[in-house]
NUMAR-318905 format. One line per 3 residues: number of its first residue (from 1); for each residue x, y, z of C-alpha. Coordinates in nm, 2 decimals. Example, Ala and Ser with C-alpha at 12.3 -4.5 7.8 and 13.67 -1.06 7.14 Angstrom:
residues 2
1 = 1.23,-0.45,0.78  1.37,-0.11,0.71
end
This chain:
residues 711
1 = 0.00,0.00,0.00  0.28,0.24,0.09  0.47,0.14,-0.22
4 = 0.17,0.22,-0.44  0.13,0.57,-0.28  0.50,0.64,-0.32
7 = 0.47,0.55,-0.69  0.18,0.78,-0.73  0.36,1.07,-0.56
10 = 0.67,1.01,-0.78  0.45,1.02,-1.10  0.29,1.34,-0.98
13 = 0.63,1.49,-0.92  0.75,1.40,-1.27  0.44,1.55,-1.42
16 = 0.48,1.87,-1.22  0.85,1.88,-1.32  0.76,1.83,-1.68
19 = 0.50,2.10,-1.67  0.75,2.33,-1.51  1.01,2.25,-1.77
22 = 0.75,2.32,-2.04  0.66,2.65,-1.88  1.02,2.75,-1.86
25 = 1.07,2.66,-2.22  0.77,2.85,-2.32  0.88,3.15,-2.12
28 = 1.23,3.14,-2.26  1.10,3.10,-2.61  0.86,3.39,-2.56
31 = 1.14,3.60,-2.41  1.37,3.53,-2.70  1.09,3.60,-2.94
34 = 1.01,3.93,-2.77  1.37,4.03,-2.77  1.40,3.94,-3.13
37 = 1.09,4.14,-3.21  1.22,4.44,-3.01  1.56,4.41,-3.18
40 = 1.40,4.39,-3.52  1.17,4.68,-3.44  1.47,4.88,-3.31
43 = 1.68,4.79,-3.61  1.40,4.89,-3.85  1.34,5.22,-3.66
46 = 1.72,5.28,-3.67  1.73,5.21,-4.04  1.44,5.43,-4.11
49 = 1.58,5.71,-3.90  1.92,5.67,-4.05  1.78,5.67,-4.41
52 = 1.57,5.98,-4.33  1.87,6.14,-4.18  2.10,6.06,-4.47
55 = 1.83,6.19,-4.71  1.84,6.51,-4.51  2.19,6.57,-4.65
58 = 2.03,6.71,-4.97  1.88,7.00,-4.78  2.22,7.08,-4.62
61 = 2.40,7.04,-4.96  2.16,7.30,-5.12  2.26,7.54,-4.85
64 = 2.63,7.49,-4.94  2.55,7.54,-5.30  2.37,7.87,-5.25
67 = 2.54,8.14,-5.45  2.79,7.89,-5.61  2.64,7.88,-5.96
70 = 2.73,8.20,-6.14  3.09,8.11,-6.07  3.19,7.78,-5.92
73 = 3.53,7.72,-5.77  3.71,7.51,-5.50  3.73,7.79,-5.25
76 = 3.35,7.79,-5.19  3.19,7.61,-4.90  3.05,7.32,-5.11
79 = 3.40,7.21,-5.19  3.50,7.20,-4.82  3.18,7.04,-4.68
82 = 3.29,6.67,-4.70  3.20,6.55,-4.36  3.18,6.64,-3.99
85 = 3.50,6.62,-3.78  3.56,6.34,-3.53  3.43,6.58,-3.26
88 = 3.10,6.60,-3.44  3.16,6.95,-3.58  3.17,7.10,-3.93
91 = 3.50,7.19,-4.08  3.59,7.56,-4.02  3.58,7.65,-4.39
94 = 3.25,7.48,-4.45  3.03,7.77,-4.35  2.72,7.88,-4.54
97 = 2.62,8.22,-4.42  2.27,8.36,-4.42  2.10,8.03,-4.50
100 = 1.84,7.84,-4.32  2.05,7.53,-4.36  2.36,7.69,-4.21
103 = 2.61,7.47,-4.03  2.86,7.67,-3.83  3.20,7.55,-3.71
106 = 3.13,7.61,-3.34  2.80,7.43,-3.33  2.76,7.06,-3.26
109 = 2.64,6.87,-3.56  2.41,6.59,-3.47  2.40,6.44,-3.82
112 = 2.47,6.07,-3.87  2.61,6.11,-4.22  2.91,6.22,-4.43
115 = 2.84,6.47,-4.71  3.02,6.49,-5.04  2.94,6.75,-5.31
118 = 3.10,6.73,-5.66  3.07,6.97,-5.96  2.96,6.77,-6.26
121 = 3.07,7.05,-6.49  3.42,6.98,-6.36  3.41,6.64,-6.55
124 = 3.43,6.57,-6.92  3.08,6.52,-7.06  3.07,6.21,-7.28
127 = 2.76,6.33,-7.46  2.92,6.66,-7.56  3.24,6.52,-7.71
130 = 3.27,6.59,-8.08  3.64,6.51,-8.17  3.77,6.15,-8.15
133 = 4.14,6.26,-8.15  4.09,6.49,-7.85  3.90,6.22,-7.66
136 = 4.17,5.96,-7.74  4.43,6.21,-7.61  4.23,6.24,-7.28
139 = 4.19,5.86,-7.25  4.57,5.81,-7.30  4.64,6.07,-7.03
142 = 4.40,5.90,-6.78  4.50,5.54,-6.85  4.84,5.54,-7.02
145 = 4.89,5.17,-6.99  4.54,5.05,-7.09  4.51,5.29,-7.38
148 = 4.85,5.24,-7.54  4.92,5.11,-7.89  4.62,5.28,-8.05
151 = 4.36,5.15,-7.81  4.27,5.51,-7.70  4.17,5.61,-8.06
154 = 3.99,5.28,-8.11  3.78,5.34,-7.79  3.71,5.70,-7.88
157 = 3.59,5.61,-8.23  3.38,5.32,-8.10  3.21,5.55,-7.85
160 = 3.13,5.82,-8.10  3.00,5.56,-8.35  2.78,5.40,-8.08
163 = 2.65,5.74,-7.96  2.60,5.91,-8.29  2.61,6.29,-8.36
166 = 2.34,6.53,-8.27  2.25,6.80,-8.52  2.09,7.09,-8.33
169 = 2.15,7.43,-8.49  1.99,7.63,-8.21  2.09,7.48,-7.87
172 = 2.25,7.18,-7.71  1.94,7.10,-7.51  1.94,6.75,-7.65
175 = 2.22,6.68,-7.39  1.96,6.73,-7.12  1.81,6.40,-6.99
178 = 1.49,6.59,-6.92  1.44,6.61,-7.30  1.40,6.32,-7.54
181 = 1.71,6.28,-7.76  1.68,6.37,-8.13  1.67,6.10,-8.40
184 = 2.01,5.94,-8.46  2.16,6.05,-8.13  2.20,5.77,-7.88
187 = 2.24,5.98,-7.57  2.45,5.81,-7.29  2.24,5.79,-6.98
190 = 2.49,5.60,-6.76  2.84,5.46,-6.80  2.72,5.10,-6.80
193 = 2.59,5.16,-7.15  2.95,5.18,-7.27  3.05,4.83,-7.17
196 = 3.18,4.62,-7.46  2.93,4.38,-7.61  2.95,4.13,-7.90
199 = 2.79,4.40,-8.12  3.03,4.67,-8.00  3.35,4.49,-7.91
202 = 3.57,4.80,-7.91  3.39,4.98,-7.63  3.52,4.99,-7.27
205 = 3.59,4.71,-7.02  3.44,4.73,-6.67  3.79,4.81,-6.53
208 = 3.84,5.09,-6.77  3.50,5.24,-6.69  3.58,5.23,-6.32
211 = 3.89,5.43,-6.38  3.71,5.68,-6.60  3.42,5.73,-6.35
214 = 3.58,6.02,-6.16  3.68,6.21,-6.47  3.36,6.19,-6.69
217 = 2.99,6.25,-6.66  2.69,6.21,-6.88  2.51,6.52,-6.76
220 = 2.64,6.88,-6.69  2.50,7.23,-6.71  2.71,7.54,-6.72
223 = 2.61,7.88,-6.60  2.63,8.16,-6.86  2.65,8.49,-6.66
226 = 2.90,8.77,-6.69  3.08,8.91,-6.38  3.02,9.27,-6.32
229 = 3.25,9.34,-6.03  3.58,9.18,-5.91  3.52,8.94,-5.62
232 = 3.73,8.73,-5.39  3.72,8.38,-5.26  3.39,8.44,-5.08
235 = 3.22,8.48,-5.42  3.08,8.83,-5.34  3.02,8.92,-5.71
238 = 2.75,9.08,-5.92  2.64,8.90,-6.23  2.42,8.96,-6.53
241 = 2.31,8.75,-6.82  2.53,8.72,-7.13  2.39,8.84,-7.46
244 = 2.33,8.58,-7.73  2.50,8.64,-8.06  2.20,8.48,-8.23
247 = 2.00,8.74,-8.42  2.19,9.01,-8.24  2.12,9.37,-8.35
250 = 2.35,9.67,-8.33  2.12,9.83,-8.08  2.12,9.53,-7.85
253 = 2.50,9.49,-7.89  2.56,9.86,-7.79  2.34,9.83,-7.48
256 = 2.53,9.53,-7.36  2.87,9.69,-7.43  2.77,10.01,-7.26
259 = 2.68,9.82,-6.95  2.99,9.61,-6.95  3.25,9.88,-7.05
262 = 3.14,10.20,-6.88  3.50,10.32,-6.89  3.53,10.31,-7.27
265 = 3.47,10.58,-7.53  3.10,10.58,-7.61  3.17,10.62,-7.99
268 = 3.40,10.32,-7.97  3.12,10.11,-7.83  2.87,10.23,-8.09
271 = 3.11,10.17,-8.38  3.20,9.82,-8.26  2.83,9.74,-8.20
274 = 2.74,9.86,-8.56  3.03,9.66,-8.71  2.93,9.35,-8.51
277 = 2.57,9.38,-8.61  2.68,9.39,-8.98  2.90,9.08,-8.95
280 = 2.61,8.89,-8.80  2.33,9.00,-9.03  2.25,8.87,-9.38
283 = 2.20,9.20,-9.56  2.45,9.44,-9.72  2.32,9.76,-9.55
286 = 2.54,9.92,-9.29  2.39,9.93,-8.94  2.31,10.28,-8.82
289 = 2.35,10.42,-8.47  2.30,10.78,-8.38  2.53,10.96,-8.13
292 = 2.31,11.16,-7.89  2.61,11.37,-7.80  2.67,11.47,-8.16
295 = 2.33,11.45,-8.32  2.43,11.58,-8.67  2.36,11.31,-8.93
298 = 2.72,11.30,-9.05  2.83,11.21,-8.70  2.62,10.89,-8.69
301 = 2.80,10.56,-8.66  2.77,10.34,-8.96  2.87,9.97,-8.96
304 = 3.10,9.79,-9.20  2.94,9.60,-9.48  3.08,9.49,-9.81
307 = 2.96,9.81,-9.98  3.14,10.09,-10.17  3.26,10.40,-9.98
310 = 3.28,10.77,-10.05  3.65,10.83,-10.02  3.71,11.18,-10.16
313 = 3.52,11.50,-10.20  3.66,11.80,-10.41  3.41,12.08,-10.36
316 = 3.60,12.40,-10.44  3.79,12.35,-10.77  4.05,12.57,-10.92
319 = 3.80,12.69,-11.18  3.73,13.03,-11.05  3.37,13.15,-11.03
322 = 3.19,12.83,-11.13  3.38,12.54,-10.97  3.36,12.31,-11.28
325 = 3.56,12.00,-11.23  3.45,11.94,-10.87  3.39,11.57,-10.79
328 = 3.29,11.30,-10.55  3.49,10.97,-10.55  3.33,10.63,-10.47
331 = 3.56,10.34,-10.41  3.52,9.96,-10.40  3.79,9.82,-10.18
334 = 3.66,9.46,-10.20  3.75,9.17,-10.42  3.42,9.14,-10.60
337 = 3.23,9.39,-10.83  2.95,9.60,-10.66  2.64,9.72,-10.84
340 = 2.52,10.08,-10.79  2.24,10.05,-11.03  1.95,10.26,-10.91
343 = 2.16,10.41,-10.63  2.17,10.79,-10.57  2.42,11.04,-10.45
346 = 2.27,11.33,-10.24  2.43,11.66,-10.17  2.33,11.79,-9.83
349 = 2.05,11.53,-9.79  1.95,11.17,-9.83  1.92,11.11,-9.45
352 = 1.64,11.18,-9.20  1.40,11.29,-9.47  1.64,11.56,-9.60
355 = 1.62,11.60,-9.97  1.93,11.82,-10.00  2.03,12.05,-10.28
358 = 2.10,11.79,-10.54  2.04,11.42,-10.63  2.24,11.23,-10.89
361 = 2.13,10.89,-11.00  2.40,10.62,-11.04  2.42,10.33,-11.28
364 = 2.63,10.02,-11.36  2.88,9.87,-11.12  3.22,9.93,-10.97
367 = 3.50,9.68,-11.04  3.70,9.53,-10.75  3.95,9.79,-10.64
370 = 3.78,10.03,-10.89  3.65,10.39,-10.87  3.35,10.58,-10.97
373 = 3.39,10.96,-11.01  3.08,11.18,-11.01  3.16,11.52,-11.16
376 = 2.98,11.82,-11.29  3.20,11.85,-11.60  3.44,11.57,-11.71
379 = 3.62,11.67,-12.03  3.47,11.99,-12.19  3.59,12.31,-12.02
382 = 3.40,12.63,-12.06  3.55,12.86,-12.33  3.64,13.13,-12.08
385 = 3.82,12.89,-11.84  4.18,12.94,-11.77  4.43,12.67,-11.89
388 = 4.42,12.37,-11.66  4.08,12.45,-11.52  3.72,12.42,-11.63
391 = 3.67,12.04,-11.62  3.79,11.73,-11.44  4.02,11.62,-11.71
394 = 4.18,11.96,-11.76  4.25,11.99,-11.39  4.38,11.64,-11.31
397 = 4.46,11.48,-11.65  4.32,11.14,-11.54  4.11,10.96,-11.79
400 = 3.83,10.71,-11.73  3.86,10.36,-11.88  3.50,10.24,-11.80
403 = 3.64,9.94,-11.60  3.85,10.04,-11.31  3.79,10.41,-11.36
406 = 3.43,10.50,-11.43  3.29,10.85,-11.46  2.93,10.98,-11.43
409 = 2.89,11.34,-11.54  2.59,11.53,-11.40  2.52,11.90,-11.42
412 = 2.31,11.85,-11.11  2.62,11.81,-10.90  2.68,12.14,-10.72
415 = 2.89,12.09,-10.41  2.89,12.38,-10.16  3.25,12.50,-10.11
418 = 3.24,12.45,-9.74  3.06,12.28,-9.45  2.83,12.03,-9.62
421 = 2.80,11.66,-9.67  2.72,11.40,-9.94  2.54,11.07,-9.88
424 = 2.52,10.75,-10.08  2.18,10.58,-10.08  2.08,10.24,-10.24
427 = 1.79,10.16,-10.46  1.56,10.11,-10.15  1.65,10.44,-10.00
430 = 1.88,10.30,-9.73  2.18,10.49,-9.63  2.51,10.33,-9.74
433 = 2.76,10.60,-9.66  2.79,10.96,-9.56  3.09,11.20,-9.60
436 = 3.10,11.55,-9.43  3.35,11.82,-9.50  3.44,12.15,-9.34
439 = 3.62,12.47,-9.44  3.98,12.35,-9.40  4.07,12.31,-9.77
442 = 4.21,12.62,-9.94  3.97,12.80,-10.18  4.02,12.76,-10.55
445 = 4.29,12.50,-10.50  4.37,12.14,-10.57  4.31,12.04,-10.21
448 = 4.03,11.79,-10.13  3.89,11.60,-9.84  4.00,11.24,-9.83
451 = 3.96,10.93,-9.62  4.29,10.75,-9.54  4.09,10.46,-9.42
454 = 3.78,10.39,-9.65  3.59,10.23,-9.36  3.62,10.53,-9.13
457 = 3.40,10.84,-9.15  3.70,11.08,-9.09  3.88,11.29,-9.34
460 = 4.21,11.48,-9.39  4.29,11.76,-9.63  4.55,11.69,-9.90
463 = 4.61,11.74,-10.27  4.33,11.57,-10.46  4.41,11.22,-10.58
466 = 4.12,11.10,-10.80  4.12,10.74,-10.90  4.37,10.65,-10.63
469 = 4.39,10.62,-10.26  4.57,10.87,-10.03  4.93,10.77,-9.96
472 = 4.91,10.39,-10.03  5.22,10.32,-9.83  5.07,10.48,-9.52
475 = 4.73,10.31,-9.55  4.85,9.95,-9.57  4.72,9.87,-9.22
478 = 4.37,9.99,-9.32  4.38,9.78,-9.64  4.49,9.48,-9.43
481 = 4.20,9.54,-9.19  3.95,9.55,-9.48  4.10,9.22,-9.62
484 = 4.04,9.05,-9.28  3.69,9.19,-9.26  3.61,9.07,-9.61
487 = 3.74,8.72,-9.54  3.52,8.70,-9.23  3.21,8.81,-9.41
490 = 3.27,8.57,-9.70  3.32,8.27,-9.46  3.01,8.35,-9.26
493 = 2.81,8.38,-9.59  2.93,8.03,-9.68  2.79,7.89,-9.35
496 = 3.07,7.93,-9.11  2.95,7.96,-8.75  3.05,8.29,-8.57
499 = 3.22,8.20,-8.24  3.36,8.40,-7.95  3.70,8.40,-8.10
502 = 3.57,8.59,-8.40  3.48,8.88,-8.19  3.84,8.98,-8.21
505 = 3.82,8.99,-8.59  3.56,9.27,-8.59  3.75,9.60,-8.62
508 = 3.73,9.87,-8.35  3.85,10.15,-8.58  3.64,10.46,-8.51
511 = 3.63,10.84,-8.51  3.63,10.99,-8.16  3.49,11.35,-8.14
514 = 3.56,11.63,-7.90  3.34,11.94,-7.91  3.01,11.98,-8.08
517 = 2.86,12.08,-8.41  3.08,12.17,-8.70  3.36,12.26,-8.47
520 = 3.39,11.91,-8.34  3.74,11.78,-8.36  3.82,11.44,-8.51
523 = 4.02,11.19,-8.31  4.06,10.89,-8.55  4.18,10.55,-8.43
526 = 4.28,10.37,-8.74  4.31,10.00,-8.83  4.26,9.85,-8.48
529 = 4.10,9.53,-8.35  4.02,9.43,-7.99  4.32,9.36,-7.78
532 = 4.39,8.99,-7.70  4.68,8.77,-7.63  4.85,8.99,-7.37
535 = 4.93,8.81,-7.04  4.77,9.04,-6.79  4.48,9.03,-6.54
538 = 4.23,9.24,-6.73  3.97,9.19,-6.45  4.18,9.35,-6.18
541 = 4.34,9.61,-6.40  4.06,9.72,-6.63  4.12,10.09,-6.54
544 = 4.46,10.07,-6.70  4.33,9.96,-7.04  4.29,10.22,-7.31
547 = 3.95,10.38,-7.33  3.98,10.38,-7.71  3.99,10.01,-7.77
550 = 3.81,9.69,-7.65  3.98,9.39,-7.50  3.95,9.02,-7.42
553 = 3.66,9.08,-7.19  3.43,9.08,-7.49  3.39,8.70,-7.44
556 = 3.23,8.77,-7.10  2.96,8.99,-7.26  2.84,8.76,-7.55
559 = 2.74,8.40,-7.57  2.69,8.16,-7.86  2.36,8.00,-7.96
562 = 2.43,7.70,-7.73  2.31,7.92,-7.44  1.95,7.86,-7.37
565 = 1.68,7.96,-7.12  1.37,7.77,-7.24  1.34,7.53,-7.53
568 = 1.02,7.42,-7.69  0.76,7.32,-7.43  1.02,7.31,-7.16
571 = 0.97,7.60,-6.91  1.21,7.90,-6.90  1.49,7.87,-6.65
574 = 1.58,8.15,-6.41  1.94,8.14,-6.54  2.09,8.12,-6.89
577 = 2.26,7.79,-6.93  2.46,7.57,-7.16  2.51,7.20,-7.17
580 = 2.82,6.98,-7.17  3.08,7.25,-7.10  3.38,7.19,-6.88
583 = 3.43,7.41,-6.57  3.80,7.52,-6.58  3.79,7.62,-6.22
586 = 3.71,7.27,-6.09  3.81,7.02,-6.35  4.11,6.78,-6.31
589 = 4.41,6.87,-6.52  4.36,6.56,-6.73  4.02,6.68,-6.85
592 = 4.18,6.97,-7.04  4.32,6.71,-7.29  3.97,6.62,-7.39
595 = 3.89,6.97,-7.52  3.90,7.03,-7.90  4.10,7.34,-7.98
598 = 4.23,7.26,-8.33  4.16,7.45,-8.66  4.36,7.56,-8.96
601 = 4.67,7.37,-8.85  4.67,7.53,-8.50  4.61,7.32,-8.19
604 = 4.57,7.53,-7.87  4.58,7.22,-7.64  4.95,7.16,-7.62
607 = 5.17,7.01,-7.34  5.30,7.37,-7.28  4.95,7.51,-7.24
610 = 4.83,7.23,-7.01  5.13,7.28,-6.79  5.08,7.66,-6.79
613 = 4.71,7.60,-6.70  4.79,7.36,-6.42  5.06,7.59,-6.27
616 = 4.85,7.90,-6.30  4.54,7.75,-6.14  4.75,7.59,-5.86
619 = 4.92,7.92,-5.78  4.59,8.10,-5.77  4.43,7.85,-5.53
622 = 4.74,7.85,-5.31  4.71,8.23,-5.28  4.34,8.21,-5.20
625 = 4.23,8.36,-5.53  3.97,8.23,-5.79  4.17,8.11,-6.09
628 = 3.91,8.20,-6.36  3.67,8.46,-6.24  3.54,8.51,-6.59
631 = 3.58,8.34,-6.93  3.82,8.62,-7.04  4.07,8.50,-6.78
634 = 4.09,8.16,-6.95  4.10,8.31,-7.30  4.38,8.54,-7.19
637 = 4.58,8.24,-7.07  4.52,8.05,-7.39  4.61,8.34,-7.62
640 = 4.92,8.42,-7.42  5.06,8.09,-7.54  5.00,8.15,-7.92
643 = 5.03,8.43,-8.17  4.67,8.53,-8.23  4.56,8.57,-8.60
646 = 4.26,8.48,-8.82  4.35,8.11,-8.81  4.38,8.11,-8.43
649 = 4.04,8.28,-8.40  3.87,7.96,-8.54  4.05,7.74,-8.29
652 = 3.98,7.98,-8.00  3.61,7.98,-8.10  3.60,7.61,-8.08
655 = 3.78,7.60,-7.75  3.57,7.87,-7.58  3.25,7.69,-7.69
658 = 3.35,7.40,-7.46  3.44,7.57,-7.13  3.27,7.77,-6.86
661 = 3.35,7.91,-6.51  3.01,7.84,-6.34  2.81,7.53,-6.29
664 = 2.44,7.44,-6.25  2.49,7.07,-6.21  2.62,6.88,-5.90
667 = 2.65,6.54,-5.75  2.55,6.51,-5.39  2.64,6.19,-5.19
670 = 2.51,6.15,-4.83  2.61,5.84,-4.65  2.66,5.70,-4.30
673 = 3.00,5.78,-4.16  3.29,5.55,-4.22  3.47,5.37,-3.93
676 = 3.77,5.59,-3.97  3.57,5.90,-3.89  3.33,5.78,-3.62
679 = 3.36,5.42,-3.54  3.10,5.42,-3.27  2.84,5.57,-3.50
682 = 2.93,5.35,-3.78  2.90,5.03,-3.57  2.56,5.13,-3.44
685 = 2.39,5.27,-3.75  2.30,5.06,-4.05  2.49,5.17,-4.36
688 = 2.30,5.38,-4.61  2.41,5.58,-4.91  2.20,5.83,-5.11
691 = 2.32,5.99,-5.44  2.15,6.28,-5.61  2.22,6.43,-5.95
694 = 2.10,6.79,-5.94  2.03,7.06,-6.19  2.01,7.40,-6.03
697 = 1.87,7.58,-6.33  1.54,7.58,-6.15  1.46,7.67,-5.79
700 = 1.52,7.51,-5.55  1.66,7.23,-5.77  1.57,6.98,-6.03
703 = 1.65,6.62,-5.93  1.78,6.45,-6.25  1.86,6.12,-6.08
706 = 1.83,5.97,-5.73  1.96,5.63,-5.59  1.96,5.48,-5.25
709 = 2.13,5.16,-5.16  2.27,4.97,-4.86  2.63,4.85,-4.86
end
């Protein structure tokens, strides 16, 4: 009986123990499960918080980029704002003042991320490359071993063939991924597209693309503004939009020049604006700008077209009493014949509705280098005339030949002896030329009023020289100027694009005036072009430049047709912009080799230039100065290495078309800190990396691309 009870008690104990063990197991399992749930919840919360915090790096980056677009350089806060220090503070130079997202050096920075900002315009844009040789040269510089033995050119040609060329006469907006690419242009959206395939075996290997990644981009926007005042490293500058050369008029050109060059002679600016307008337009009528300080019609500024000029006026002949033999000479300095059929010569009129005292119709044409004389009496002197007087032929003995020397005789020609003017008007009533004269020539003499430079509306008094130019040995510079102008006009008519380098082929010869009315004194500035190629800091020393000529800063005022604001249905940007240009303030030295600066046997990208570029930029940064405050600083460095002439102008135009000094495109990378910077933070937080590609042509920004990934 006792044994049976003992057995029952033992069984009960075992059951109780088993139940207790089960309860302990259930409790332990529940506890582990709860802890795992709590840990997972905490990890998820940490990952969400970290991801949100890392994404917050964009807001801070935009603060750093505030004010860094008109000119972009490595002394600005964005270039110093890589990460917080080990003490959790921002670097001292990474300050953004007057911004809601300001991070100051003395404030704790409770941000669990590192921040890196890169200028995409500081990289070579693969979509904008046009020349295989230049790109091959760049590849060989970046990867000398991999690209040796002709591999560089093979890769360059394969990429251009795969990508295709874009034909866009107005803008380069097809390089913007926010637009669809034009037909035939396979725009590169990411580097992975350039991996070699069986269909394209000569494209890049993955290892080559990895090495290229830090030097190239597929998207970049350059800012196109001109600096108004000299600024320092803090970027305290004033900027205004550049003026497009597309459909530029003389009036718009003058307004831009007057704003950019207030220290220059106003008549210089008006004359250059008129000449520039005539180079860019398609007609053969000189642009016409009035001078409000000298409102007389003969003091207006006329542009330079391929038209004939009035070069000599002989109003007071040696024929006493009647002035028979007086004449007006019209000269064709160009290499092609010019028709004057239906044109008219006015005496004292032809402008501003003035009919004048006489009007002589013209006919025929003027041969290249030929003359047309309009005289009141050519070869029949009056019976009472003294010997050697009475008609043009008797006075000068120079016969017409109806080819190089044509004569039109008209009794209507009656030139006042003093203080008048004659004007040349085409068949549509448009003013072609005007010539005023005073009272400086002697009465009843052989002295006439002559232009030593046919393109300038200024005269001198000398013995009359009908059918020939005044002192040919002294006017050689003027003839050379006209030859250069004619070459430029002809090439543009044949479809050549006008670039920034061609601004220096437009003459700045002009007539300065002091005083008013007929007593105004001429100050001619003959046969001159804008100054370029002199190694000096024109930005800092503008006051030392002559007020009577323009200089290299012209490239800061004007822009080519690649500069856009809005295109098609795309909204207008707050800033003028261009696509695919290289920022010379932030690019690596190697990227310069990828620029195309070759034309007419001249290559501006040489080892000497690249070395000079690198040394100059390095010295400027070391001294705490902006290397290239404006595009003219870069142009000045380029032309100081080469003799500038008409051929170099083509190469310079190509080169300046590819560079800029300001950026509207940036790469922002925000990521959890690395162990070397903050080991405790890195061990606790899950790794997150966010990457944005930004376009700052719209406010606050346009996100071109965003990627978030864990490591």
